[in-house]
N, C-alpha and C positions, 0 to 999 in steps of 0.2 A: 515605544515599541514593546510589544509583548515578549516576555522572556523566552517563550517557546516559538517565536515567529518563524525561524527556519523550518521547523517541523510543520507548522501550519501552512507555510508556503509550499512545502512538498506535498501536503495533502491537497492543496489547490491544484498542483500539477497532476496529481493522481486523478482527481475529479475530472479534470479536463481530458485526460487520456481516456477515461472511462466514457465520458459523455460523447466524445467523438466516435468511439466504437459503437456505442448504443444507438447513436443517430444513424450510423451506416447500416445497422441491422434493419432499418426501415426500408432500405433499398431492396429491390428484387434482383438487382444485378450482382451476381456472385463475385465478379471481378472487383466491384466497388467494396463489397463486404470483405473480401480477402485482402485487399490493399489496406483497408483500415484495421483488419485483424493483425496484419504485419506491423503496422504502426503501433497498435495496442501492445503487442509483444515487445517491440523495441523500446517503447516507453517504460514498460514494466522492468525490462532488463536494465534500463538506465537508472531508475530510481528505487526499485524495491529493495534490493540487497542492502544498499548503503542506508536507506531510510530505516529499515527495520533494525539494522545493527546499531544505528545511532540512537534510536528510541530505547533499545534494550540496554545499551551500555551507559548512556548518559542520563536518561530520565527515569526509566523503570527501576533501575537499581537504587536510585536515591529515594523513591517513594514507597518501595515495596514494604519496608519495615514499618512504615507509618500508616499502613492500611489496616486499621483495627476493626472498623465496623463492616468492612467488606474484604475479608481475608483472601478471597479467590479472585479479586478484581485483576490483579496483574497476571496471575496464573492463566486466567481466561484469555486475556489479551495475547499472552505468549503462545497459548494453544492456537489462537486464531492465526498468528503469524505462521506457525507450523502448517496449519491447514491451507493457508494461502500459498505457501511455498510448494506444498504437495500438488495443489491444483495447477500451479504454474509449471511445474515439471511435467505433469501429465499433459497439459496443453502443448508444451514444446514437443513432446513425443508424438502426440496425435497430429499436430501440425506437420511435423516432418513426414509422417506416414501418409498424410493426405497429399502433400506436395508430390509424392511419388506415385500414388495410385489414382487420385482424383475421382473417388466414387461418391455418389450422392449420399450414401449412408455415412461415409466418413465425414462429409461436409456437414451434415446435420448434427452429428455427434460433436464435431469440432466447434461449431457455432454454439451449441447448447453448453458445452463446457466453458467456452470463453465468456459467454453471457453469465453463467453461474459464478465464475471467477470475478467478473466485473461487479456483480451484485454483492458478493461477499466482501470484496475489497472496499467498495463504496460504503457499505454498512459499517465495516470495521473502522475506516477512517472517520466516519461520522461519530461513532461511539467515542473514539479517542478525542476528537475535537470537543464533544459535548460533556464527556465524563472525565477521562483521564487528565486532560490538560487543566480542566477546572478544578479537579480534585488536587492536582499537584500545586496549583496556585494557592490552595487553602492550607495544605499540610506542610509545605516547605517554607522555611524562613526566607526573609528577603535576601539574606546572604547566600543561602543555598540556591535561590532562583538566579541570582547574579552569576554565581559560579557556573550554573547550567547554561545560562545565556552566553557566557564567554566560550564555553566548550562547544556549544552549538554553532556559534559564529565561526569558530576555527574550522569545525567540521564542514560547515556550509561553504566556506571559501575553498577548502580542499576539493570538495565535490564539484564545485562550479569550474575549477581550473582543469579538471580532467577532460 
């Protein structure tokens, strides 16, 4: 098993949530799209906060000081977390307003924002999968990786039991 498997598995969940929403966007039926948007929001509510907190607390802190050739790598990823949070908050607000007014303009803005958030999140997770996790695998000692694996396993069990 890969040391970072719980994070990788959560990324797989995120990809699945995004792909279901993006597939629904191909429909011309607003009800279908809105149902899948609700599922997209629920899925993000379920995984995003705990996933980001886990990455930041367990993995990023351990590799941040070891990034000598790319000093802004972790800062950039943390900035992306903040950007994704902001978009998610804006999506929640716009969704609530749309649920009250049901205007076509509101619908288009809502779908555009959700689509943008989905793309941003997909690209972010992909970069972590291909860059951050690979980098961590190189710069961390086997002992550090085992400690991280144990911490992630504990966190993963807690998250799954909720």
